[in-house]
N, C-alpha and C positions, 0 to 999 in steps of 0.2 A: 557399173558406173552410175546409172540413174539412181540405184538404191543408195549409194554413198552420198550423192548430192541431196537426196531427200532427208537423210539423217543429219547432214550438216545444216540444212535449212531449219529443221526442227530444233536443233541445239541452239542456233543463233536466236530464233524467236523466243525460246525459253529463257535465255540469258537476258534478253531485252525486257521481258516481263518481270524477271526477278529484280533487276537493278533499276527499273523505272518507277519504283514505288515512291510515293510521297511520304509525308510524316505518318508515323504509326504503321508503316508497312502497307498502306492502302495504295493500290495502283493509281498512278497520276491521272489516267484516263477516266477513273471513276469518281474523282473528287469534283464537287460542285462548289459554287460560290456559297458563302455563308456557313461553311464547315459541314455541309451535308454530303453524304455519299450516295452514289447511284444505287439502283436496286441490286441486291446481292452484294453490296459493299460491306465495309467493316464496322462503320459506326453511323449513328443518326443522332444528331443533337439539335435541340431547338430551344429558343428563349421566348417566353411569352406565348400567349394564345392557348395555353394548356388548361386543363381542368382546375389546376391549382391556383389560377389567378394570374395577374400580370407579373411578369418577371420570373415566373417559375422555370426551373431548369429541368428539362426532361432528357434523359440519357439512356440509350440502350447500346450494348456492346456484344460482340460475337459475330459469327458468320451470319450473313443474311439479316442483320439487324435484330437478331434474337438475343434475349438476355441469357447470360450464363447461369449455371446452377447456383453459384455463390451469390449472384445478385437477385435471384428470384425471391428469396427470403419468405417462404411460406411457413416455415417452422415456427412454433410458438416460442422458441427460445431466442428469437431474434428481436432486438430492440432498436428502434429508429432513434439515433443520436447524432449529435454533431461531432465532427472530427476532434475539436478541441476538448470534448468531454471524455474522450477515450485515449488521447495521446497528448504528449507535450513536446515542445520544440527544444532540442538539445542545446541549441545556441542561446536559449533564454533561460538558463538554469540559475538557481540561487547559489550563493557562496556562504560558507559558515565562518563565523568569527567567535573568538573566545577570549575571556579575560579573567583576571583574579582581582578581587576587591574586598572591601569591608562594608558590613551593614552595621550601622550604629543606631542608638536609641532604643534598644531592646529592653524590656522590663524584666531584667534579671534572668533572661532565657538565652543569653549568649554563650560563647565558648568558655570553658574553664581553662584558664591559661596554663595550668599544670599539665593537662592532657593535650592541649593544642598550643605548643610553644611557637608555632609559626604565626599565630594570631598576635601574640605579644610583639614579635619582631616586626610585623606589619604595622602595628600601632606606633612603635617607635620610629619606623621609617617615614610614616605619614606625618608625624609631628615634626620631624626634622625637616621634611620638605616644606612644611608650613612655617619654618623658622622658629620652632619651639624646642628648646633644649630639654630633653627628658632626663630624669635622675637615674642613677645607677640601680636604684631599688626596683623590685618587681612590681608591676602594676597589679591592682586587685579589683579589676572591673569585670562585670558579668553582663554588660550591655552591648558588647561588640561580638560579631561573628564573622569569621572568614568565609567567603563564598566564591563560587565559580559562576561567572556570567556567560551565557551563551545566546547567540542570535543568528538568524538567517538574513543575509544581505541579499535583497531581491535583485533580479536582473535589471540592468539599465538604471539603477537608482543613482541619483545625483547628490552632490555635496549639499548639506542643509536639510535633507529629508530625515524624517523620524521613523524609527522602526521599534517593534516590540522586543523585549528581552526577557529571558528566563534566569532566575536566580536560585541557586541550590547551595545548601550549607556544606562546608568542607570539614568542619570540626565537629564537636559534640554539642552544638547548640540544640536546645530543645524546641525552639520556635523562632521564626523570623517575623512574626506578627508585630506590626507597629514600627518596624525598622525602616531606615532610610539608607539606600545604597549611595556610598560616597563615589565621587568621580572615578570611573574605571575605564581605562583604555581597552578596546577590543581589537585583537590582532587576528590576521589570517595566517595560513601556513607559511606564507612568504616572509613573515616577521614584521610586516608593515601594519601600522595602526589605521584602521578604516572607519572606526566609530568610537564615540565616547559615551558611556552610560552613566546615568545618575537619576535618582528619584525614589519615591516611596514604594515599598514592596507590598503587593497585595497577596495575601495568603488565604486560601480557601479553608484549610483545616485549622484545628485548634487543639490545644493541649492543656488540660486542667489536672493539677497534681496536689494531693494532700499528704498527710503524714502516713496514712495507711492505704491509700488508693490513688490510682491514676487513670484518667480517661483521655483517650486520644482519638480524634476523628479526622479522617483525611491525612494529608501530609503537611504538617505545619513547618517543616524544615525546607520547603521549596516554595517559591512564589513567582510572581510575574510583575513586570513594570510596563504597562501599556505606553507606547511612544516614549520609552525610557532612554533611547539612545539616539544621538544625532550623528548622521553620516558625515565624516570629515573628508573622505576621499572615495571617489567612485572607481569601480572596477573598469579597467580599460577593456572596451569591447568595440569591435568594428562590424556591427550587425549590418549596417548599410552596404558594406563591401562583400558580404557573403553571397556567393553564387550557388552554393550547394547547401540545402537545409536538410536536417535529419529529424524525423519524427520518431519518438519512442512511445510505444504503447504502454499504458499503465498495467494492463493484464495481457501478457503475451498470448497471441493466438494467430495461427497462420491464416485462417479464414478472414478474420477482421483485418489483418495486414493487407491481404489481397484486395479486399473490398475498398479500403482507403486508397490504395494505388489506383484502382479502377475508377473510383469516383473523381479523383483529382485529374486523371487522364481524360475522362469524359468531358470535364469542364474545360481543361486546357486545350482540347481539340478545337472547340468553338472559340475560345478566348484568344489563344495564341497560335492555333493551327498546328500543334505538335504535342506529342506526349512529353511529360516532364517528370513523372514519378515512376518509381519501381520498388517493389517489395524486396527487401534484403533477406529477412528471416521473419520469425514469428513476432519479433519485437520492433524491428527497425524498418522504416520506409524512407527512402532517399528521394529528395526532390531537387531538381535543377531549375534555378530561376531563369526565366527567359529574359531577353533584352527588352529595354523600353519600359520597365516598370521597377519601382523601388521594392526593396526586400520587404519592408513593412507592409506596403499596400498589397504585394503579392500574397503574403501569408494571410493577411486579413481577408482576402477573397476566398482562400482555401479553408480556413478554420471553421467556417459556418456551413460547409457542405454537409449534407445529411448522408449517413451510411447506415447499414444494418449491422449492428454489433452482435457477436455471438457470445452467449453467456455459458460458461462451462458448468457441467454438473459437479458440484462440490459440496461437501459437508465439513463445516468448521466446528471443532470441539475445543472448548477451554475447560480443562479438568479442574483448574483452580477455582473458578467461579461457577462451574456447572452450566455455562452458556453453550447452547447448541444452535447453530445456524445452518439450515438446510436449503439448498438452492432449488429453484423451480423445476429444474430438469433432472433431479435425483430420482432414480427408480430402483426398486428392490424386487428381485425375483421371488417367487413364492417360496417361503421357508417356514418351518415349524420352530417355534421358540418356547423354551421353558425357562422361566426366570423367577427367582425367589431368593430371599435372603437366607443364607445357610448359617445357622448358629451352632457352634460347637462348645459344649461346656465340659470342662475337665475339673473334677472335684477330687481332691486328695482327702481320704478318710483313714488316717492311720489308726490301728487298733493295738491295744496293749494286751499282750498274751502273758497270762500268769501260769507258773509251773504247778504241777500237782502238789497237794499238801504233803508235807514231810518228805518231799523229793529234793534232790540236789540240783534241780533246775534253776534257771535264772529268768527273771522278768525281762521280756523283750518287746520291742515295738515292731509290729508287722504292717507293711505298707499295703494300702488298699486304694485303688484308683477307680473312679466311676466316670465314664465318658458318655455324654448324651448329645445327640445331634437332632436338630430341628430345622425344618425348612418351612417358614411361614409364608402364606400367600403364594405358594408355588402354582403357576398356571402354565398350561400348554396351549398355545394359540398359533393360528396360521396368520402370517403377515405377508401381504402382497401390496406393493406400492407402484402401480402403473403411473400414478401422478402424485403431486405433492399433497393434495387434499386427502387422498386415500391413505397415503403413508402416515400423515399426522394423525388421522383418525385411528389407524391401526395401532400406533404407538400409545395413544391415549387410552385405547381399549384395554391395553395390558395393565394400566394403572400403576406404572412405575414412576419413580422420581427421576430427575435429570441425570443423577449419577448412574442409575440403572439403565437409562436410555443410552448413555455413553457406552456402557459395557455391551449393550445389545448391538449397537452400531458397529463397534469394533469386532464383535463376534461375527456379524453378518459379513463384514468386509473380509475377515479371514476365511469365511466359507465361500467367498467368491460370488455372493448374491447381491452385493451392493454395487450398482452400476454407476459409480461416481468416485471422485477422488476424496479420500478422507484425510483431513488436515487436523492434527492434534497439536494444540498449543500448550 
């Protein structure tokens, strides 16, 4: 009987300890005024008085006030950044709008109406809207081009604001340089008009053509109109009424996601007395707004918190331009590489075979093929990359061009010696 009473008492005290926790699971008896926990508690937060100067925020989390492994950040691949530099607020996203219009005033570089009949239809429709009756005959102009206009409508933009627009040729115009975009309505997927675009098109490329030669630099068939559209209708948004905010990381990473949630919770423990953030996955962190503060002010306090962001080991290769970008944390195990350009020459040397004199043979052609192989500048070298500087020095020591480095990196990846993610564009 005594043993049963003791077991029942232990169970009751255990339940009281489990259900008497304050915010963040800290036992209520260990909480102190000002957001500090007693010795052996869960968190310790302070404002001011630190080594960083007045107003510095110092936070430690974990059992006994010790920092977790994620927050220690002793590795070289961790970068101290603000939350708003690595994540964006889902509730504050842009919206895309698009429109169809005409660019006029081109110097003979517009659409040929034979190949772009929609341009002629648009010209007639525009003239009729302006009250000008067009004749039945076909127009013979080359100073007009049909274009597609695109723009991003920023979050919380109000009517009357100006935004930049992009203009791209839809027909066979050779250049939009010197043209002017005629008033073009910009619509969203819901079919409503949100902005109206008009203005002079700025083109960075050019096109010069003669009778026997043509020179093109850049892309003269697309351009930009800075502040070329006026917002006529704002997107309905109730940001002030949002109680749950969603942060989306630019580069998904579980470690960075957890660090963001920990940094926000460390700040919220002192500011609001409770946890407000939780990591959902490698890309999303969900934040619940506490009472007594506006949504804009609440997020303004959070977006400047500093975190340790993790940089993944990655190699990005663009085979079209020969561009190679190697991250700081890329490492290569020791490998032996032989690289050289293999040249194969196949030469056909047919020979004419004559019959013997006074014979009944016929003249024939005998095939003869000569195959030659040559590998110039072939080298066998050891490549070991414990850090970025050693890796770059080893690649340069091979004396190969960017296309050769791309082939070498792909081969090292196939051999399993590249300790990084290889992204080929």
